[in-house]
N, C-alpha and C positions, 0 to 999 in steps of 0.2 A: 504494499499500499503507498509506504514512504517513495518508495521510486516510481512508483504513478505520478505521486504529488510534484516529485522532483521535474518528472517530463513536461507536467503540467507547464512548472516555473521555466521551463528550459526554452518553448514553442513560442516564438514571436507573432504578433500580429500579422498575417499575410499582408503584405501593401498591392499583392495582386487584385486584391478585390475591391480597391478604390477604382482601379481601371472600370472594374464591372458596374459598380454602382454610378460612375460618370454615365458609361456607355448606356444603362439605364435611365437615365436620367432625361439623357439626350433622346433616346427611343420614343419614350413615354409623350415628352413636349412635341416631339414628331407628331405623334398617331393624334395625340386627343388635339391639338391645334390645326390636324387636318381634318379631323372629321366633326370638330366644332361647327365650321361653315362650312360643310358640304354641303349639307339640305338646304340652304340658302343660296349658296351655289348652282345645285342641279336647276334650282328655278327661276331663277334672276339670271344668272349668264348665259344657262344651256337651254333656256326657255322651255323645260319639264312645267307640267301643272304640278298639284301640290301631290296629288293621288300619284304620279309616276314617278317625283323625287323621293318621294314615303319608299315606293317600291324599291328601288336604285339605291336607296341608303340601307335599306333594312337585309337586302342581297346582299352587298357589302359587309355588312356585319355579321350577317351568317357566315359566308365562307370564313371571316377571320376566324371562328369557331370552330370551323369543318378541319381548315387545314393546320392547325394542333397536333391534330392528329398524324399527319404527313411527317412532319417535324420529329415527333418525338419518334416516329417508324426512323427516319435516317439518321437520328444522332444515336438511336440506339443499336441499329443493327448494320450502320455504315458508313457513315462520315466521321461520328462524335460529335461532342458538344460543340467544342471549337469551331470546327472546320461549317458545323451547319449554323451556328449562329453569324458565322463571317460570311458564307456563300448568300443564305438570305437575306441579311442585312445589305450585300449589294445589291441583291434583287427590289428588296423595299428603296432603298435612295433609290435607284433608277424610277422607280413608281412616283416616288413623289418628286422629282422632275420632271417626268411625263405631265402629270396633272397642274404642276406651275405652270409648263408651256400650255397647256392645254385651255389654261383659264386665259389666255391672252386670244381667245378667237375672233372677239371684237374688233383688237386690231392690227393682228394679221388672218392672213387667209390659210386655215390650217381648221382639219376637220375636230371639233373642239371636243362633240359628243365620243366620236369613235376615241379618240386618244384619251379622253377623261376615263373611261370603260377600261381602257387597257391599263392606264396609272393604277387604278382602285384594285384591280385582279391582280397586278405584281405588288400592291401595298399589304394585300390581306393576304397573298401566301408569305410575302415577307414577315410581316408582325404576326400572324398566327404560324407559321413556321417556329419562329424563335420562340413563342410563348412558353412553351415550357421545357427549355432549354435555359432559358439564362441564370434563372435564382439557382438550380440545380448544379449549371457549372461554377455558381459562386459556391455553393453548398462543396462543391469537390476539393476546394482550396483547402479546407480544414482538417485537421488529424483528430479523429474521432475515438474515443471520447474524450481525450485530454483538449480538446478546445470546444466543447460544449458550450460554455458563457461567452467564448467569442464568437461563436457562430450565433447565436442568439444576437447577440450585438449588429453580426453582420446586418441580419433579415431587418431587424429592426432601422437601419440606415438606409436597406434596399427600398423596405416600403416607404420610408421618406422622400427619396429620390423619386420615386412613383407619383406620390401627391403634389411633391412639389414641381414636377415638370408638367403634370397634367394642370394644376392650378394655373399657373402661371401662362399658359399656353391657352386654356379655355377663355381667358381673360384677356390675352395679348392680340391674339389673331382676327376677333372681331373688330377691332379697331384699325389694325394693318388693310383688313379688304374695305372699310368704309370710311374711312378718316383719313386715307391717303391717295392721291389721285396721282394714276399713272396713265399711259397708252392715250390720254386726251379723252379717257371715261373717269366716272363720275367715283369710281372704285380703283382698285388694285388689288383685285385674287392672287394676279402671279406673285406678289410680293408676299401676301398671308400664305401661299401656299409653297413660297419660295424659303420662307425662312426654316418651317419645320424639313423641307427638303435639306437645308445646310445643317439643321442640327443633325439632322438622322447621317448625313458624309463625316461630322466631327463626329459622331460614335462608334463608325467605323473606325475611324483615325484611333481615338481612343484605346479602344480595343486591338487593334493591331499594336500599337506602342505598347503595350504591356503582355504582350505574347511571351518573350524570354522569361517573364516570371510566373507564368500562368503551371497550375498541375493541371496537365491534360490526359485523361482517361481514356482508353479504349473501348469502342463499343464493346456493351456485353450482353446483346439481345434486347430484344423488347415484349414485355411480356402479354401486352394487347395481342401481339401477335401470336404470341403462344397461348392465349386463351379463345382467340379465335380462331386457331387448329383444332384445339380441344374437343372443342363446340361443335365444328363442323366435321370430327372426327366420329365423333358420339353420335350426330344425327344419322350420318351413314350407315355407321353401325347398326342402329336401330333399325332402318330402314331395310338392310340387308337381313336381319333376323329377327323377324317380326314375332316368331315364334317362341324366343327367349324372354322371360318375365326379370325385370330388373325393377328395384323399389324404387329408384329415380333413374329417368333417361339417359341421365350423365354417365352413369357405370359402365352404359356400355364400351365408353372410351379405355375403360381400365386395361386393356390388351396393348395400348401402346403407353398410354400416360399415366404418372403416378398416381397413385390412392389421395396423397397430398394435396394434389394441384386441383383433382375433382373436387375433394370436400372442400378447396379454398373457393372452386368456382362457384359450388351450390350457394355458398354463403354469400359471396358476390352478387349472386342476381336475385338474393331475396329483398337485397337493398338497390339495385337496379330496377327492381321492381315498382319501387316508391317515388323513382324518378320518372317514373313516364307522366305525371299531372304535373310536371317543373315548369316545361314549356311555357305554360300561360303566362307565367309571372314573369316572365322576360320579354315575352310579346306586350306586357304591360312597360316592365321597366325600360327596356331600349326606345319606348317611342318620347322618352323623353326629348330625343335628339332630331325628332322629326316632328310629330302631330303637335307635340308642347312648343317646339321652336317656331311652328308655323304660326299657333295660337299668340305666340308672343309677340310676331310679327303685327296683329292687329290691335297691339295695344299699345297705351299710351309708355314711353321710358322716361318720360324727361324727370329730369330728379336735378330742381335750382336749373345752373346753367348748363349740366352734364346730360347725355343723353346714354339711357343704358342700353344696350345694343338685344334684340332678338335672342341671340345667340349664347349671350354671355350669362344668361338665365341658368345655363348650363354647370356654371361654376358652384350653385348651390350644393349641388349633390356632394363633390369630395368635400367641402369646406363640411356640410352637414355628418358624414360618416366621422370625421377625423373626431369632431367633439361627440357625437353618440356613441359610438365603441365604448369609450371610459363610462359613460354616464350611465349606460346599460348594463353593462358588465360589473359596475360598481353602486349603483342605486337601484332602477327600474326594476332588474333580476331578482337581486334580493328581498327588496319589496313585497314581489307576488308570489316569492317562495315562502315567506310569511304566513301569507294565504294558503298556502297548498298550490299554489297557480304557475302557469309556467315554469314547471318543475323540467318535464320531459323537454327534449330537441324537436321531436314531431309537434309537439304545443304550439312551440314557439314559432315554428314554421308557419303552421295554419293561420296565425294571427296573421305573422308578418305578410301572408298573400291577402287577408282579407284585408289589412290595412291598402294593399295597393289597390284592391277595389275600392276602397274609400275614398282614395286619391282620384282614380278617374271620375266617380260621381262627382268630384268637387271641379274636376277638368270640365264635366261633362254642365255641372252649372254655370262655370264662367263662361264657359261656351253660349251658352242659352242668353245671358246678358250681353254678349258681344254680339248676336247675330243683329238686332235691330241695326246696326252700325255699320252692316255690309251691304256694299252698294247693291241696288234688286236691277237685276240683269234679264232684259228679253230672252223669253222662251220661245220654243216652238208655236210658228203661227202666231207671233206677237212684235209690235215694233214699238218704239218708245220715242217720244214727242216731246221737248221742252221749249217754251216758247218764252223769252227774255223780252223784257220791256226798257227800253233808255228812258221814256218818258219817265218825269215825276209827278203820273198822273194815269189813272186807270186806262187800260183799253178794253175796248169791247171786239171781242175775235170769234169770227162765227167760220167754221170750217165745214165745207160739203154741203153748205145748206141745213146743217145741223143748226142746234139750240146754241144761242150765242152764250158764249164763256167771256168771264170777266180775266184780264191780267192785267194783275196790280203794277202802280208803280213803283219802276227801281226793283221788280221782282220777278218771279219767272212762273210758268203755268204748268204743272207736270199733268202728262198724258202719257199713262206708263202700261196700258193693257191695250192698244189697239189691234185689231186682229187684221194681222195681213198675211196674205198666201203669197211669197215671192215678193212683189213690191207694190205699190198702190200710190195713185197719185193724187194728192190733196189739193184743194182752191181752197183760198183764204180771204175773207173780208175785213176790214178793220174800218173802226167807228170810235173816234175819241169821247170820252165821258166829258160830260159836262164841266167838270174840273179843266179839263184841256181848255185852258184858254189862248185862244188865237191861232188853233189846230184845226186843221180843213178835215174833213172824210176825203180820204181819196176815190178817186174815179175808178178805177180798174180792181178786177181781182191778181191773187199773188198764187201762183203756182209754185210745189214743190213735191219731191219723190219722198216716201217712207220704206227703207225694205227690212223683210222679215229678218229678225235675230239683229238689228242693230237698232243705237238709238240715235236720236238726230235733233237738231237745235237750231231754232230758226230767230231773228231777232230785229225786233219792233225799234227800227231807228227812223232819226228827222231827214227827211228830204225835201229840201225849204220847209215849206210850210203845212206840208204832209207826212202824215209817217209811212214808212215802207216797208214791207217785212223781206229783211235779208235773208237770203238761202245761204247758210254755213254749208261749205261742198264735205267738211271731212265730217266722219261719224265721231259722236262722242265716247271720249275716257271717263268710264263712271267707275270701271274698277279703281282701289285701291294701289296704290304705286306698289312694286313688289319689292323696295328697300322700306318701305314705310312713311316714306318722307310726304310733304304733301305736293300737289302738283296744281298749277293755277294756268287760267287763259284771261284774254280781255278780250270782250266785246264794246266794241267803241262807235263812238263820231266825234270827230276834230275836226276843226276849221282849218289846221293847216297842219304840215308833220311836224314831230314832237318826237321827245323820249320820255316814257314814262317810268320813272325809277323809284325803286321799294329797296330804303336804306334801313340797314339795321345799324343800334350803336354799335359802333366800333368797326363797324364796315367788312368784318369777315363774311358777310350772308348776303352781301347785296345781290340784287339781280334788276335788269331791265327789260324796257321793249321797245322797238320803233314803233310809231306809230304814223301810218299813213294816212291822208283824205280818201284816197283811194279805196283803201280795204276796210273792211269793219271789224276784224277779228284778227287774232294772234293764233300761234298754235301753242299747246300745254307746255308748260316747261318745270320742271321742278325744282324745289325751294327746300331749304333748312325751316324747320319751326323756330316761329322768331313773330315778336310783333315788328313791324313796319310801318314806317314814315312814306306815303308815298309820294312824291312828286312829279307833276305835270311839267318838265322844263323847271322854272325856279317857283313855281307854286304849290303848295303843300295841298294835299287835297286827305289830309286826316291819316289817321292808322287803322291799320287791318293787321289781325293776329293769324296767322297759319298754321293751324298743330297737325301733329302726324297723322298719315293718314285718311286727311283731307281731301275733298277734291273740291275746287273753287272755279267758278267765275265773275270777274271783276267788271263789272259795269261802267261805263265812264260815256257820257255826255256831255262834251263841252258846245256851251253856245254863246252868243257874245256877252251877254246880261252874265250870265253865270255857267260854274261846270259843277254836276251833280256824279254821283257817283254812287257804288252799293256793293259789298263782297257776298255773292251769292255763295250758297253750299250746296253743291250738287251730290254730292255725297258725306256723309258725316263724317267728322274725324274720329281718332282712337279715342274717346272719352273715359275707358276704363283703365284704370294705371297697373303697367306689368307687376308691380309689386302684389298684385292681388294673387299670383300665380303663388306666392312662396308656401301659403297653407299645403297645396298640393304638391308639391315637392319636399316638403317636411314631412309629412306623411309616407309619401312614397322611399324615402331615406329611411324613415324608422320601420318601415316593411322589410327593407333591403338587408337592414342590420339583423332582422330577428328571421328572415328567410334565407338569405344568402350565407351570413358568416355562421348561422346555425346548422347551417343544411350537410357541410363538408363535415363540420365536427361530429355527426351523427353518424354519418358513412362511413367515416375511418376508425371510429369506435365500433362499427359492427358489422366490418368485415377483416378479412385476415391482411397479416401487415405484407405479405405479398403481391396484393390485388390493389393495391395504393393507385397505380397508374392507370388502372383500369376504370378504378373510380373517377380519377381527374379525367379520361375521356369520355366516361359517362355524364358527367357534370358538365362539360363543355360542351358537348351534343345536344343538351335542353337548353342551352343558349340558343345554339345553330337553330333549334328545331322552333324555339319561341320566335325569332325574325321572320320565321317561314310563314308562323300563321298570320304574321302582320302582312306579310307579302299578298298573302292568299283573301284575306278580309280586305286588305286595300284594292286587291284588283276584279273582287267582286263587285265593289261598289253598292252594297247594299243600301245605304241613307243619302240622301241630298245634304241633311244636316249633320256637320260634323259631330254637333252634341249629340244624337243618335248611335253613333258611331263608339262615343266614349261610352254611353250606357252601354252599348253591346259587350266591349271589352270588360266592363266592372261586373256584368252579370255573368259572363264567361267565367270568371274569375272567381265568384262566390261559388257557382257550381262545380269547378273545379276543387275548390277547398271543401267543398263538401263530399265529394270525391275521398282524396289525400284524407280527410278525417276519417272516414269510415274506413279506409285501408288503414292506415294509423291505429286507429284500436284494435285491429286485429293483427296487429304487428306484436311480434314477441321480442323484447330486449335482450339482447345478448349483452351478459356480466364478463368485463375484461379484466381478467385479474392481474395484479402487479409481476405474477411469476410467468404470467404469459408474455407480458410485454418486457421482461427483461433482458438488457443487451442490446436492445435495437436504438440506433440512432435517432439524431434529432431531425426534423422533417427537412423537405426539398425547400420549402417557399415560406415567408413570413415576415408579418410583424407577430411580436410576442402580446399573448394578451392572455386574461383568466377565463378557465369553463367553469361550469356550474359550481362543481364539487374543489375547484382549487386546483388544479392539475394545469401546468403550462401548456398553453397551446398555440397554434401558428396556423397563420392560412393557406394552403396548398401553393394557390397562385395569386401573389399581392397584386400581379398588374393590374388588377380590376378592382383594386380600393376593397378586397373583401367580397365581389362576386364569387371567386371559387372556394369559398367557405373558408373553414380552421380546420386544420390537422392536428391531432393529438399527437405529443412528441413521443409517444412510444414507437412509430412507425418510422421504418429506414425509409432512408432518400431512394429517388427513383433513379437509380442509375442502368 
């Protein structure tokens, strides 16, 4: 024993792990930075609709959790961990560069969509392939059991590097994409994707620099492959030996495989059976980066002089994870344990799943509050007509000899449900009201055309002493802008050419329109949300307030005696603040702590030591299949209302947890004795935490901030 203590003192902390930790920080910065802005990039730059962007996002995420199986097989059976990490990191970096170049599609003539899909596939292969290798490679640098305490320190630093990389990039890359301008565009996605690409290249360089100091172990075979072969052989033998009766179908493989392996697989299959309902949780959880981000784009992010970006809301989850893990372990679980509640892991997982459903119910309620602010679009067989009045007095309008309608002064009349098949010609007559002093009734009708599925505007403006109906040739933009910024156009009547300026204090958000007497309208322009002083030449016309999400038409009528103006809201701005999303993020993160971090702690205490990598593979596959569920539902397009889809997911989660709880009640826990675990090494990956019974435990794959669960320390490293 004295010799063992002496050896412990002699072994120095391996400096090689600092290269691995630095590599992990850069890689996680790259991954989360890219993924944070991905869904908005797919919609705003590549012009996919919300559904298609959601499908692509979750297809990418799905592959990120399928490819770890390939990475583990390469590392354990062919290349070893070092070469697997190195080669796939190069693939990863190439993918980052490809997507950065693809994002410049508006500035240079390249196939942006095709290159983006190629880049995402390479990134999924890279990040998925190295996922099971990096922390295991870090564990290889320690001599066990002499460096048990030092290994625990490594996993804490490893976990910190993951969270710091993801936190910084999740906050930073939305700023780079929107606040920086490049290639004559209002955004700079090449820079926002380029910075993660640079960090990925740096991670490779750092990893290579440390090569001479690494402990590099040879491939020792892959347990998942061995288990798959054993199961396949058992099925084949059972088919060939139909008359031979066995207590369990796996026992048909005992002619080739050892009895211990067969018994271990039996135990593992019992745990994997409980994994069957788990994908629904990940279907909800991973929509934080897709549906919930789109929801945030339709909300108001103004906080004082600063604007919170919709994709920056994703930073809440890793922040709360860091806060909630110690709170749950030292406060909430012990408190409930006093009431004999939430003692068993499966109980915690069930409650975690229910919390995820509650989070989606909240998101559906938020969506119901947002729907009145959405643009009303013409449907099939419909067209829309908006009549704007530049006069400061009401006008009587008669369309196709129907009943007269009143268009109030400096206002508009909305006709949003005109029945049209293809196109329809309308004729209109205008008559000034009694309040319009000195304005004559025009002697002729005005003709214009409306088209099915389109929104059109016409403008009542002075021509001499008579009003005229000005036909606006372009169709209306009534949907909110993709970037959430307000858009505005001007309908005007001016005596001479002039410049209409919108000036903001400080001058950083100023914009202007050139007005010509020969024209009556401008095109839409995007503006930053702010209060502006409107100037016609050197004359002030007052102030207007442009808010996030609003679509506006500014009416200006310049006459000899006076100039009248009005700001007309065509589509309501985002009136609900983005911070109302915090409750659903808080509840979802609570669900993640209870569901995910508990999940693999349960799995690893219930299955044999040799089956650890099989369980890791099964867990990652539940994440992949969860994203597949989102893809199926998004493609099915069951509902027009996003709120109804959120309710659907909440209902599926509740039904899924009812099934899970029923399965859990029938499950018999395996009690693991200390003797069974004697001599086992520390786990593969990890920050350190405390389980309910006080034993030290570690997350299996801390790369996803708890997603990959917690591993009991008695389990061996997966080599």
